C-alpha positions as CSV (number, residue, x, y, z in Angstrom):
1,M,-39.1,43.1,-53.9
2,L,-37.5,41.1,-51.1
3,I,-37.6,37.4,-51.5
4,T,-37.3,35.3,-48.3
5,W,-35.4,32.0,-48.1
6,V,-35.7,29.8,-45.1
7,V,-33.0,27.4,-43.9
8,A,-34.8,24.7,-41.8
9,P,-33.9,21.4,-40.2
10,A,-34.9,18.4,-42.4
11,C,-34.1,15.9,-39.6
12,L,-32.2,15.7,-36.4
13,P,-28.5,16.4,-36.7
14,L,-25.8,13.9,-35.7
15,V,-24.0,14.3,-32.4
16,R,-20.3,14.7,-32.7
17,R,-18.7,13.0,-29.7
18,R,-16.1,10.3,-29.4
19,C,-17.4,6.7,-28.8
20,H,-15.6,4.9,-26.0
21,T,-16.0,1.5,-27.6
22,C,-15.0,2.0,-31.3
23,A,-13.5,5.5,-31.4
24,S,-16.2,6.7,-33.9
25,E,-17.2,10.3,-33.6
26,R,-20.9,10.2,-34.7
27,F,-24.0,9.4,-32.6
28,R,-27.6,9.7,-33.6
29,A,-30.4,10.6,-31.1
30,S,-32.4,7.4,-30.3
31,G,-35.5,9.4,-29.7
32,K,-35.8,8.2,-26.1
33,F,-35.1,9.6,-22.7
34,R,-34.1,7.8,-19.6
35,V,-35.5,9.3,-16.4
36,N,-34.5,8.0,-12.9
37,A,-35.8,9.3,-9.6
38,N,-34.2,8.6,-6.3
39,N,-36.2,9.9,-3.3
40,K,-36.8,13.6,-4.1
41,L,-34.1,13.9,-6.8
42,I,-34.4,13.2,-10.5
43,D,-31.9,12.5,-13.3
44,A,-32.8,12.6,-17.0
45,W,-30.7,11.6,-20.0
46,L,-31.2,11.8,-23.8
47,L,-30.0,8.5,-25.2
48,A,-27.8,8.5,-28.3
49,L,-26.5,5.6,-30.4
50,C,-23.1,5.3,-32.0
51,T,-23.5,5.2,-35.8
52,T,-20.8,2.6,-36.1
53,C,-21.1,0.1,-33.2
54,G,-24.5,1.0,-31.7
55,E,-23.1,1.7,-28.3
56,T,-25.5,3.9,-26.2
57,A,-24.3,7.2,-24.8
58,K,-26.3,9.1,-22.2
59,L,-26.4,12.9,-22.7
60,T,-27.3,14.5,-19.3
61,V,-30.4,16.7,-19.3
62,L,-31.1,16.9,-15.6
63,E,-28.7,15.8,-12.9
64,R,-29.6,15.4,-9.2
65,T,-32.4,18.0,-9.5
66,K,-35.2,18.3,-7.0
67,V,-38.4,17.0,-8.5
68,R,-40.4,20.0,-7.3
69,S,-38.1,22.4,-9.2
70,V,-38.8,20.6,-12.6
71,P,-41.8,22.0,-14.4
72,P,-44.6,19.4,-14.8
73,E,-44.8,19.9,-18.5
74,L,-41.1,19.1,-18.9
75,L,-41.5,15.9,-16.9
76,D,-44.5,15.0,-19.1
77,R,-42.4,15.6,-22.3
78,L,-39.5,13.6,-20.9
79,H,-41.8,10.6,-20.1
80,H,-43.5,10.7,-23.5
81,N,-40.1,11.0,-25.5
82,D,-41.3,14.2,-27.1
83,P,-39.4,14.6,-30.5
84,G,-39.7,18.4,-30.2
85,L,-37.9,18.3,-26.8
86,I,-35.2,16.2,-28.3
87,A,-34.6,18.8,-31.0
88,E,-34.6,21.7,-28.5
89,L,-32.2,19.9,-26.2
90,L,-29.7,19.0,-28.9
91,Q,-29.5,22.7,-29.9
92,D,-29.3,23.9,-26.3
93,P,-25.7,25.4,-25.7
94,L,-25.8,24.4,-22.0
95,V,-26.6,20.8,-22.8
96,Q,-23.9,20.7,-25.5
97,H,-21.3,22.2,-23.1
98,R,-22.2,19.9,-20.2
99,N,-22.0,16.8,-22.4
100,R,-19.0,18.0,-24.5
101,F,-20.5,17.5,-27.9
102,A,-21.2,19.5,-31.1
103,L,-23.8,19.0,-33.8
104,D,-23.1,17.7,-37.3
105,W,-25.6,19.3,-39.6
106,A,-24.4,17.7,-42.9
107,N,-27.5,16.5,-44.8
108,A,-29.8,17.5,-41.9
109,W,-31.1,20.8,-43.3
110,R,-32.9,22.1,-46.3
111,L,-33.3,25.4,-48.1
112,D,-36.8,26.6,-49.0
113,P,-36.3,29.4,-51.6
114,G,-40.1,30.0,-51.8
115,G,-40.4,29.1,-55.5
116,D,-38.2,29.6,-58.6
117,D,-39.8,32.7,-60.1
118,H,-36.7,34.8,-59.0
119,L,-34.3,32.8,-61.2
120,D,-35.0,34.8,-64.4
121,Q,-34.8,38.3,-62.8
122,E,-31.7,40.5,-63.5
123,V,-31.5,41.8,-59.9
124,I,-32.8,39.9,-56.9
125,E,-32.8,40.9,-53.3
126,V,-33.0,38.0,-50.9
127,G,-33.4,37.8,-47.1
128,V,-32.2,34.5,-45.6
129,R,-33.8,33.4,-42.4
130,F,-32.7,30.5,-40.2
131,A,-35.3,28.5,-38.4
132,A,-32.6,26.9,-36.2
133,R,-29.0,27.6,-35.4
134,I,-27.6,25.7,-38.4
135,P,-24.1,26.7,-39.4
136,V,-24.0,27.0,-43.2
137,R,-21.7,28.8,-45.7
138,P,-23.7,31.7,-47.2
139,L,-22.0,31.1,-50.6
140,R,-23.3,27.5,-50.6
141,L,-26.8,28.8,-49.8
142,I,-26.7,31.3,-52.6
143,A,-25.4,28.7,-55.1
144,E,-28.1,26.3,-54.1
145,G,-30.9,28.8,-54.1
146,C,-30.0,30.5,-57.4
147,E,-29.0,27.2,-59.0
148,L,-25.5,28.3,-59.7
149,S,-22.1,26.6,-59.2
150,R,-20.1,27.7,-56.2
151,G,-17.3,28.9,-58.5
152,E,-19.8,31.1,-60.3
153,V,-21.0,32.6,-57.1
154,E,-17.5,33.3,-55.9
155,R,-16.8,35.0,-59.3
156,L,-19.9,37.2,-58.9
157,L,-18.7,38.1,-55.4
158,A,-15.3,39.0,-56.7
159,E,-16.8,41.1,-59.5
160,G,-19.0,43.0,-57.0
161,R,-22.3,41.7,-58.5
162,L,-23.1,39.9,-55.3
163,V,-23.2,42.3,-52.4
164,S,-24.3,42.2,-48.8
165,A,-23.7,44.1,-45.6
166,F,-23.0,40.7,-44.1
167,R,-19.7,38.8,-44.6
168,L,-20.5,36.0,-47.1
169,T,-17.3,34.0,-46.5
170,G,-17.1,31.5,-43.6
171,K,-20.0,29.9,-41.8
172,T,-23.0,31.6,-40.3
173,S,-26.3,30.7,-38.5
174,S,-27.7,34.2,-38.3
175,D,-30.1,35.9,-40.7
176,F,-28.7,38.0,-43.5
177,T,-29.7,39.7,-46.8
178,F,-27.9,40.0,-50.1
179,T,-28.4,41.4,-53.6
180,L,-27.4,39.6,-56.7
181,K,-27.0,41.4,-60.1
182,R,-26.7,39.0,-63.0
């Protein structure tokens, strides 16, 4: 029987970008957008606050875009500071590239193992699904979900009792399955 675990965001991740005021590298999304229209052109920014000094950084969402080319529902979401839109834009690779930032997912995700009835089974087959692109080490997920130490999980991997068609070392944000034989 395949058990499904879900890795989901618990809150918004921090933005990793250098602050020009204090040289800190962490910003948190303020939850607000700034929208500016000039004639028929519109600019929109997601505001982020430095975690150390509170300086505001503007992350460009729209830049000198014709108002008619912006979908009305997007404009509505920008004007109402939609939290869902903030999460979408932070994970958008184009927005990340344009603004030269990365996301820091430390303490911003949770693992939902779907109960603990699998902990007493000799052999478990687990499918791990990611609700968002959250880079996590698979061995850490397995240790947390099976309530084992990371050293014990690494030992099980070395002994061949933890198997997967997916590489379990390094970080991943794509779905995978594994089998654990205790």
